[in-house]
C-alpha positions as CSV (number, residue, x, y, z in Angstrom):
1,M,-11.7,-11.3,24.9
2,I,-10.8,-10.4,21.4
3,D,-9.8,-13.5,19.1
4,T,-8.2,-12.7,16.1
5,I,-10.3,-15.2,14.1
6,S,-13.6,-13.7,15.1
7,F,-12.8,-10.2,15.0
8,A,-11.5,-10.5,11.4
9,Q,-14.9,-12.0,10.3
10,E,-16.6,-8.9,11.8
11,L,-14.3,-6.5,10.2
12,I,-14.6,-8.6,6.8
13,R,-18.6,-8.3,7.1
14,C,-18.3,-4.7,6.7
15,P,-18.3,-3.9,3.0
16,S,-16.1,-1.5,3.4
17,V,-15.2,-0.9,-0.4
18,T,-13.1,2.3,-0.9
19,P,-14.2,4.9,0.0
20,R,-17.3,3.3,2.3
21,D,-16.9,3.2,5.9
22,E,-20.2,0.5,6.3
23,G,-19.4,0.8,10.2
24,V,-16.0,-0.9,9.9
25,F,-14.2,2.5,12.1
26,D,-17.1,2.2,14.6
27,L,-16.4,-1.4,15.2
28,L,-12.8,-0.9,15.4
29,Q,-13.2,2.4,17.7
30,D,-15.3,0.3,20.2
31,T,-13.2,-2.5,20.6
32,L,-9.9,-0.4,20.9
33,E,-11.7,2.3,23.4
34,D,-12.7,-1.1,25.7
35,L,-9.3,-1.8,25.8
36,G,-8.3,1.5,27.1
37,F,-7.4,3.3,23.8
38,I,-7.9,7.0,23.6
39,C,-9.4,7.4,20.1
40,H,-9.3,10.1,17.5
41,R,-11.8,9.4,14.7
42,L,-10.2,11.8,11.5
43,P,-12.7,12.0,8.6
44,F,-10.8,14.2,5.8
45,Q,-12.5,15.2,2.4
46,E,-10.6,17.2,-0.3
47,E,-12.8,19.3,-2.7
48,G,-14.0,17.0,-5.4
49,T,-13.1,13.9,-3.4
50,E,-15.2,11.5,-1.4
51,R,-15.3,11.7,2.5
52,V,-12.9,9.0,4.2
53,E,-12.8,7.7,7.5
54,N,-9.5,7.6,9.5
55,L,-8.6,6.6,13.3
56,Y,-5.5,7.4,15.4
57,A,-5.7,5.8,18.7
58,R,-3.1,5.7,21.4
59,I,-2.8,4.0,25.1
60,G,0.2,5.6,27.0
61,T,1.6,9.1,27.3
62,Q,5.7,8.2,27.1
63,A,7.9,7.6,24.4
64,P,8.7,5.2,23.0
65,N,5.7,5.0,20.9
66,F,5.3,1.8,18.8
67,C,2.3,2.2,16.1
68,F,0.8,-0.5,14.2
69,A,-0.3,0.9,10.9
70,G,-3.0,-0.2,8.1
71,H,-6.0,0.3,6.3
72,L,-9.8,-1.2,6.4
73,D,-10.7,-0.4,3.0
74,V,-10.8,-3.1,0.3
75,V,-11.2,-3.1,-3.2
76,P,-14.2,-4.3,-5.4
77,V,-15.4,-7.9,-5.6
78,G,-15.6,-7.8,-9.1
79,D,-17.9,-10.5,-10.9
80,L,-19.5,-12.1,-8.2
81,S,-20.6,-15.0,-10.2
82,G,-16.9,-15.9,-9.9
83,W,-16.5,-16.3,-6.1
84,N,-17.1,-19.7,-4.5
85,F,-18.3,-17.8,-0.9
86,D,-19.8,-14.5,-0.3
87,P,-17.0,-11.9,-0.5
88,F,-18.5,-10.0,2.8
89,A,-20.1,-13.2,4.7
90,A,-16.5,-14.2,6.3
91,T,-16.9,-17.9,5.6
92,I,-14.7,-20.4,7.1
93,H,-13.9,-23.4,5.1
94,D,-11.1,-25.9,4.9
95,D,-9.1,-24.1,7.5
96,R,-9.0,-20.8,5.4
97,L,-10.9,-17.8,6.0
98,Y,-12.7,-16.5,2.9
99,G,-13.5,-12.8,2.1
100,R,-12.5,-9.6,0.4
101,G,-9.8,-7.8,2.9
102,A,-9.0,-11.2,4.8
103,A,-5.5,-11.1,3.4
104,D,-5.4,-7.2,2.4
105,M,-5.6,-6.3,5.3
106,K,-8.5,-6.7,7.8
107,G,-6.8,-9.9,9.0
108,A,-3.6,-8.3,10.1
109,V,-5.6,-5.6,11.8
110,A,-7.5,-8.1,13.5
111,A,-4.3,-9.7,14.7
112,F,-3.0,-5.9,15.9
113,V,-5.9,-5.9,18.3
114,E,-5.5,-9.1,19.7
115,A,-1.8,-8.7,20.3
116,A,-2.3,-5.3,21.7
117,Q,-4.5,-7.0,23.9
118,N,-2.6,-9.6,25.2
119,F,0.3,-7.5,25.5
120,L,-1.6,-4.9,27.6
121,K,-3.2,-7.9,29.8
122,D,0.3,-9.2,30.3
123,Q,2.0,-5.8,31.0
124,G,-0.8,-3.6,32.5
125,D,-1.5,-0.1,31.2
126,D,1.5,1.3,32.8
127,F,4.2,0.1,30.6
128,K,7.0,2.1,29.8
129,G,6.0,3.7,26.7
130,S,2.8,4.2,24.1
131,L,1.4,1.9,21.7
132,S,-0.7,3.2,18.8
133,F,-3.0,2.5,15.9
134,L,-2.9,4.5,12.7
135,I,-5.8,2.9,10.8
136,T,-7.1,4.6,7.4
137,G,-9.9,3.9,4.9
138,D,-8.2,5.3,1.9
139,E,-5.1,3.0,1.1
140,E,-6.6,1.1,-1.8
141,G,-8.4,4.3,-3.2
142,P,-6.5,7.5,-4.2
143,A,-4.6,8.1,-1.0
144,I,-5.6,11.6,-0.8
145,N,-7.8,11.8,2.5
146,G,-5.9,8.8,4.4
147,T,-2.5,8.3,5.9
148,K,-1.0,11.4,4.5
149,K,-3.5,13.6,6.0
150,V,-3.6,11.8,9.5
151,L,0.4,12.1,9.7
152,E,-0.1,15.9,9.3
153,W,-2.8,15.9,11.8
154,M,-0.6,14.2,14.2
155,E,2.4,16.5,13.5
156,D,-0.1,19.3,14.5
157,Q,-0.9,17.8,17.5
158,G,2.6,16.6,18.6
159,E,2.0,12.8,18.1
160,I,5.1,11.0,17.5
161,M,5.8,7.8,16.6
162,D,9.0,6.1,17.4
163,H,8.8,3.0,15.2
164,C,5.7,1.8,12.9
165,L,4.9,-1.6,11.7
166,V,2.4,-2.0,8.8
167,G,0.5,-4.8,8.2
168,E,0.4,-5.6,4.7
169,P,0.7,-8.7,3.0
170,T,4.2,-9.1,2.5
171,N,4.7,-13.2,2.5
172,P,4.8,-14.3,-1.3
173,K,3.8,-17.9,-0.4
174,C,3.8,-19.0,3.0
175,M,4.1,-17.1,6.4
176,G,7.4,-16.1,7.6
177,E,9.2,-15.6,4.0
178,M,9.5,-11.8,3.8
179,M,9.4,-8.2,5.6
180,K,9.6,-5.2,3.6
181,V,11.9,-2.7,4.4
182,G,11.5,-0.1,1.7
183,R,9.8,0.4,-1.4
184,R,10.2,1.3,-5.1
185,G,8.9,4.8,-6.2
186,S,6.4,5.1,-8.8
187,I,5.8,7.5,-11.4
188,N,2.7,7.8,-13.7
189,S,3.0,9.5,-17.0
190,V,0.4,10.4,-20.0
191,L,1.9,11.4,-23.1
192,T,0.2,13.1,-25.9
193,V,1.9,13.6,-29.2
194,H,-0.2,16.4,-31.4
195,G,-0.7,16.2,-35.2
196,T,-3.1,17.1,-38.0
197,Q,-5.9,14.9,-38.7
198,G,-6.6,14.2,-42.5
199,H,-7.4,11.4,-45.2
200,V,-5.2,8.3,-45.3
201,A,-5.3,8.9,-49.3
202,Y,-3.7,12.5,-49.1
203,P,-1.1,11.9,-46.1
204,Q,1.3,14.7,-47.2
205,R,-2.0,16.7,-46.2
206,A,-1.8,15.7,-42.4
207,D,0.4,15.2,-39.8
208,N,0.2,11.9,-38.3
209,P,1.2,11.6,-34.8
210,L,1.4,7.7,-34.5
211,P,4.8,7.1,-36.0
212,R,6.1,9.7,-33.7
213,L,4.2,8.4,-31.1
214,V,5.8,5.1,-31.7
215,K,9.4,6.3,-32.1
216,M,9.1,8.1,-28.7
217,M,7.8,5.1,-26.9
218,N,11.0,2.9,-28.5
219,A,13.7,5.6,-27.1
220,L,12.0,5.4,-23.8
221,I,12.4,1.7,-23.8
222,A,15.7,1.2,-25.8
223,D,18.3,0.6,-23.0
224,P,17.2,-0.4,-19.3
225,L,17.3,2.6,-16.6
226,D,19.8,0.9,-14.5
227,Q,21.0,-2.4,-13.2
228,G,19.4,-2.0,-9.8
229,N,21.9,-2.2,-6.4
230,E,22.5,-4.5,-3.5
231,F,18.8,-3.4,-1.7
232,F,16.7,-2.7,-5.2
233,D,15.7,-4.5,-8.3
234,P,16.4,-3.0,-11.4
235,S,13.8,-0.1,-12.5
236,S,11.3,-0.8,-14.8
237,L,9.0,1.2,-17.3
238,S,5.7,-0.2,-18.2
239,I,3.6,0.7,-21.4
240,T,-0.1,0.6,-20.3
241,S,-1.8,2.1,-23.0
242,I,-1.5,3.5,-26.7
243,D,-4.6,5.0,-28.1
244,C,-6.0,7.6,-30.5
245,G,-9.5,7.3,-30.2
246,N,-9.7,6.1,-33.6
247,E,-12.7,4.8,-34.7
248,V,-12.1,4.2,-38.7
249,E,-9.6,3.1,-41.2
250,N,-9.7,6.1,-43.3
251,V,-8.8,9.3,-41.2
252,I,-5.3,10.0,-39.9
253,P,-6.0,11.3,-36.2
254,A,-5.0,14.3,-34.7
255,E,-3.6,13.3,-31.4
256,A,-2.3,10.0,-30.2
257,T,-1.6,9.4,-26.5
258,A,0.2,6.8,-24.2
259,M,0.2,5.9,-20.6
260,F,3.1,4.4,-19.1
261,N,4.5,3.8,-15.5
262,I,7.8,3.5,-13.8
263,R,8.8,1.6,-10.7
264,Y,12.2,3.0,-9.7
265,N,14.8,2.2,-7.3
266,N,16.7,4.6,-5.1
267,I,19.2,5.6,-7.7
268,H,16.7,7.9,-9.0
269,T,14.0,10.4,-7.7
270,G,10.5,11.3,-9.5
271,A,12.3,14.8,-10.4
272,S,15.0,13.0,-12.2
273,L,13.1,10.7,-14.2
274,E,10.8,13.6,-15.4
275,N,13.9,15.1,-16.7
276,W,15.3,12.2,-18.3
277,I,11.6,11.5,-19.6
278,R,11.6,14.9,-21.3
279,S,15.0,15.0,-22.8
280,T,14.3,11.8,-24.5
281,L,11.3,12.6,-26.1
282,D,12.7,16.1,-27.1
283,H,15.6,14.0,-29.1
284,V,12.6,12.9,-31.2
285,D,10.2,15.5,-31.3
286,T,9.1,18.5,-29.5
287,N,5.2,18.7,-30.4
288,Y,3.9,16.8,-27.4
289,T,2.4,17.3,-23.9
290,L,3.2,15.5,-21.1
291,K,1.8,14.8,-17.7
292,T,3.4,13.3,-14.6
293,R,1.8,12.3,-11.7
294,I,4.5,10.9,-8.4
295,S,2.7,8.1,-6.6
296,G,6.0,8.0,-3.8
297,E,9.4,8.1,-3.6
298,S,11.5,5.3,-3.3
299,F,13.0,4.8,0.5
300,M,14.6,2.3,2.3
301,S,14.3,2.3,6.3
302,P,17.2,2.1,8.6
303,Q,17.5,-1.7,9.6
304,D,17.6,-1.2,13.4
305,V,15.8,-2.4,16.6
306,L,12.3,-2.8,14.6
307,T,13.6,-4.9,11.6
308,D,15.6,-6.9,13.7
309,L,12.6,-7.4,16.2
310,I,10.5,-8.3,13.2
311,E,13.0,-11.1,12.0
312,Q,13.5,-12.6,15.9
313,A,10.0,-13.0,16.4
314,T,9.0,-14.1,13.1
315,E,11.6,-16.9,13.5
316,E,10.8,-17.8,16.7
317,V,7.1,-18.5,15.8
318,T,7.4,-19.8,12.3
319,G,11.0,-21.0,12.2
320,V,11.4,-19.1,9.1
321,A,13.8,-15.8,9.3
322,P,12.3,-13.6,6.9
323,E,14.4,-11.8,3.9
324,R,14.3,-8.0,3.9
325,S,12.9,-6.9,1.0
326,T,11.9,-3.7,-1.1
327,S,9.9,-5.5,-4.2
328,G,6.5,-5.1,-4.8
329,G,4.1,-2.1,-5.5
330,T,3.5,0.9,-3.3
331,S,2.1,1.2,0.2
332,D,1.2,3.7,2.8
333,A,4.8,3.2,4.1
334,R,5.7,5.6,1.6
335,F,4.3,8.4,3.7
336,I,5.1,7.1,7.0
337,T,9.0,6.7,6.1
338,H,9.2,10.6,6.6
339,S,8.1,10.5,10.0
340,C,9.9,7.5,11.6
341,T,11.4,4.2,11.1
342,V,9.0,1.8,9.4
343,A,8.7,-1.7,8.3
344,E,6.0,-4.0,6.8
345,F,5.2,-7.4,7.8
346,G,2.0,-9.5,7.3
347,L,0.1,-12.3,5.9
348,V,0.5,-14.1,2.7
349,G,-0.4,-12.2,-0.5
350,Q,-1.2,-14.9,-3.2
351,T,-5.1,-14.3,-3.1
352,M,-5.2,-10.4,-2.2
353,H,-7.4,-8.5,-4.7
354,K,-8.3,-11.9,-6.2
355,V,-11.5,-13.9,-6.4
356,D,-12.1,-15.8,-3.4
357,E,-9.3,-14.0,-1.3
358,N,-8.4,-16.2,1.5
359,V,-6.1,-16.6,4.6
360,L,-4.8,-19.5,6.5
361,I,-6.3,-19.5,9.7
362,E,-3.3,-21.0,11.0
363,D,-1.5,-17.7,9.7
364,L,-3.9,-15.6,11.3
365,T,-2.8,-17.0,14.5
366,N,0.8,-17.2,13.9
367,L,0.7,-13.6,12.7
368,T,-0.7,-12.6,16.2
369,K,1.9,-14.3,18.0
370,I,4.5,-12.4,16.1
371,Y,2.9,-9.2,16.4
372,Q,2.6,-9.6,20.3
373,R,6.4,-10.8,20.6
374,I,7.6,-7.9,18.5
375,L,5.5,-5.8,21.2
376,E,6.8,-7.6,24.2
377,N,10.5,-7.4,23.1
378,Y,10.5,-4.0,21.9
379,F,9.0,-2.6,25.3
380,N,11.5,-4.8,27.4
381,E,14.2,-3.2,25.4
382,A,12.9,0.4,26.0
383,A,12.5,-0.5,29.7
């Protein structure tokens, strides 16, 4: 019998920092196969990138297909001297499980597995529908060889999901507070303003790009992008770097570069924002180069049976009805939304990516109960 706490410890003890596997996918595959799932290991590697392990597992052949989605890769631990507990020892101390990935999101994957086990034990493997897992090793990395490619493989194979629950840590402070029903989009930009290098004593013989860069960035942040709407907070532009690579005080640089990110709501698209950026810059100066990369478009899932079941199950287990939110960063839900209705609900995210990442044992237990209740209610309604 699989226990969420013990299985989470086993997963954490595999130091699967993106894109390394370190046996974590073998562990998950063996466990799911023991439960009767048919597993497909899906390694992908684009030219110039590192190989990434992924897994799609399914039990049942009928519709509807309910999918648990998530990732087993984790971010680096940083300075080990700052940790009170070995990040890959999965230590339990004062009713908390410590370790890299405890919150984000090996704890939720473990809860997926026990919930599936308990559901199958109660219902039998002839329940009316299918249960599946879509697990990647490339969520914390560039997300090139992960969920996006698994979804393409699924389409080629005729694998259809009807609803998908992503186990990202969605709760700000305590279990039950929040589910994610959409996400903001993200566009990254690198602006390089071109000039002519020269001596600071003879500025008329040079073309200093820095004053023009400052004016350009001021133009971009002069006014709010929007005021938000019923479902989304206002879009935001954050400058993340301004640099000219100059190491001396008496040389005017030839180029100056700024990097910035826009987190945007569904009032915009990546394409409309790129047009706005270029138009705004052109009103100041045209001697520049702009590179943009859209990490994901904003989206909002339909408020249907999935979100209702998450709310119902969470309130029954914790006594709290979760807020339906679109806040936070991006997740692999941005890819899944093109295939089916998707929502996110997981653990408390206060310590994710931090030193001494940890979760309450009680939260892991409650999350398992919530996931199991969602499965029971979902397939009861489908019957």
